[in-house]
C-alpha positions in Angstrom: -57.0 -14.2 -3.3 -60.0 -12.0 -2.5 -59.5 -12.7 1.2 -55.8 -11.9 1.0 -56.5 -8.6 -0.8 -59.0 -7.7 1.9 -56.5 -8.5 4.7 -53.7 -6.5 3.1 -55.9 -3.5 2.4 -57.4 -3.6 5.9 -53.9 -3.8 7.4 -52.7 -0.9 5.3 -55.6 1.2 6.3 -55.3 0.3 10.0 -51.6 1.1 9.9 -52.5 4.7 9.4 -54.6 4.9 12.6 -53.0 7.1 15.3 -50.0 7.9 13.2 -51.0 11.3 11.9 -52.2 9.8 8.6 -54.4 12.1 6.7 -58.1 11.5 6.7 -59.6 11.0 3.2 -61.1 14.1 1.7 -62.7 14.3 -1.7 -60.6 16.0 -4.3 -60.9 17.1 -7.9 -57.3 15.9 -8.4 -57.0 12.6 -6.6 -54.2 11.2 -8.6 -51.9 14.2 -8.4 -52.8 14.7 -4.8 -51.8 11.1 -4.1 -48.4 11.7 -5.8 -48.0 15.0 -3.9 -48.3 12.9 -0.6 -45.7 10.5 -1.9 -43.4 13.4 -2.8 -43.7 14.8 0.7 -42.7 11.5 2.3 -40.0 10.5 -0.3 -38.4 13.9 -0.6 -37.9 14.1 3.1 -36.5 10.5 3.3 -34.1 11.1 0.4 -32.9 14.5 1.6 -32.5 13.1 5.1 -30.6 10.2 3.7 -28.2 12.5 1.9 -27.7 14.4 5.2 -27.2 11.2 7.2 -24.5 9.7 5.0 -21.1 10.9 6.2 -19.3 13.0 3.5 -16.4 10.5 3.5 -18.9 7.7 2.5 -20.3 9.3 -0.6 -17.9 7.1 -2.6 -19.3 4.0 -1.0 -20.8 1.3 -3.3 -21.8 -2.2 -2.1 -20.4 -3.8 -5.3 -18.4 -2.5 -8.2 -21.5 -2.8 -10.5 -23.5 -0.4 -8.3 -23.5 3.4 -8.2 -21.7 5.1 -5.4 -24.0 6.9 -2.9 -22.9 10.2 -4.5 -23.8 8.9 -7.9 -27.2 7.9 -6.6 -27.9 11.3 -5.1 -26.8 13.0 -8.4 -29.0 10.6 -10.3 -32.0 11.5 -8.1 -31.5 15.2 -8.7 -31.1 14.6 -12.5 -34.2 12.5 -12.7 -36.3 14.9 -10.6 -35.5 17.9 -12.8 -35.9 16.0 -16.0 -39.1 14.2 -15.3 -40.7 17.1 -13.3 -40.0 19.4 -16.3 -42.2 17.1 -18.3 -45.1 17.8 -16.0 -45.1 21.6 -16.0 -44.5 24.7 -18.0 -42.3 26.1 -15.2 -38.7 26.6 -16.2 -36.4 24.0 -14.9 -33.7 25.1 -12.4 -31.1 23.3 -14.6 -31.1 22.6 -18.3 -30.0 19.3 -20.0 -26.4 20.4 -20.2 -26.1 21.2 -16.5 -28.0 18.0 -15.6 -25.4 16.1 -17.6 -22.6 17.4 -15.4 -24.2 16.4 -12.1 -22.7 12.9 -12.3 -19.3 14.6 -12.0 -20.4 16.3 -8.7 -20.3 13.4 -6.3 -19.5 14.9 -2.9 -21.9 15.7 -0.1 -21.6 19.5 0.1 -22.5 20.4 -3.4 -25.0 17.6 -3.9 -27.2 18.2 -0.9 -28.5 21.6 -2.0 -28.9 20.4 -5.6 -31.0 17.5 -4.4 -33.1 19.8 -2.3 -33.5 22.2 -5.2 -34.6 19.3 -7.5 -37.3 18.3 -5.0 -38.5 21.9 -4.6 -38.9 22.1 -8.3 -40.9 18.9 -8.3 -43.1 20.3 -5.6 -43.7 23.4 -7.7 -44.4 21.3 -10.8 -46.9 19.1 -9.0 -48.4 22.2 -7.3 -49.8 23.3 -10.7 -50.5 19.9 -12.2 -54.1 18.8 -12.5 -55.6 15.3 -13.1 -57.4 16.7 -16.2 -54.0 17.2 -17.9 -52.6 13.7 -17.3 -53.7 12.4 -20.7 -51.6 15.1 -22.5 -48.3 14.2 -24.0 -45.3 15.1 -21.8 -42.5 17.2 -23.2 -39.1 16.8 -21.8 -37.3 20.2 -22.2 -39.7 21.1 -25.0 -39.3 17.8 -26.8 -42.1 15.3 -27.2 -41.6 12.1 -25.2 -44.3 9.8 -26.6 -45.5 9.4 -23.0 -48.4 10.9 -21.2 -48.0 13.2 -18.2 -49.8 10.4 -16.3 -47.1 8.0 -17.3 -44.4 10.4 -16.2 -46.1 10.9 -12.9 -46.2 7.2 -12.2 -42.5 6.9 -13.3 -41.3 9.7 -11.0 -43.3 8.3 -8.0 -41.8 4.8 -8.6 -38.3 6.2 -9.0 -38.5 7.9 -5.6 -39.4 4.6 -4.0 -36.7 2.8 -5.8 -34.1 5.4 -5.1 -35.0 5.6 -1.4 -34.9 1.8 -1.1 -31.4 1.9 -2.5 -30.2 4.8 -0.3 -31.7 3.0 2.8 -29.8 -0.1 1.9 -26.5 1.9 1.5 -27.1 3.6 4.9 -27.8 0.3 6.6 -24.6 -1.2 5.1 -22.8 1.7 6.7 -24.3 1.0 10.1 -26.8 3.9 9.8 -30.6 3.7 10.4 -32.5 5.1 7.4 -34.9 8.0 8.1 -38.1 6.0 7.7 -36.8 3.4 10.3 -36.0 6.0 12.9 -38.5 6.4 15.8 -40.7 9.5 15.5 -39.9 12.3 17.9 -42.0 12.2 21.0 -42.7 8.4 20.9 
């Protein structure tokens, strides 16, 4: 098992060589900085996914039990605002009532700017967050959650990965190459 872990870690580290991956630099906020890097990548992938999916395919769902692509994008915006509000004292761009109505806005034109706004809010929230505050209880729109800010931070980062994976699958099922699978410009 130790050998496998070493091989996986070495492969992951070597994958960053020559790809513009950032070089390690000591930080006083290594956890939040790591999630900021995830946010940069995943926000771009999710916003680009929303732009790639044709407007007439926002009602697409692989099976009746799954969300439509529009519902998925609305859910991402809702989750971003709700969870990132638990990480900061900055006022949320939408309150709980407005967030509750996003699942009624399922078309590309109104959802794309709302998605972008939700990621901008998360960038602002993470911009002021410090590792030293991750042990504090998170408050969701002023209400205690029973969860630490660190727990919320892990939850939002895993949500972005999960939501992008779902969006990428929907794009592929519609014959579209997801953003992270597209060749980089200039290669």
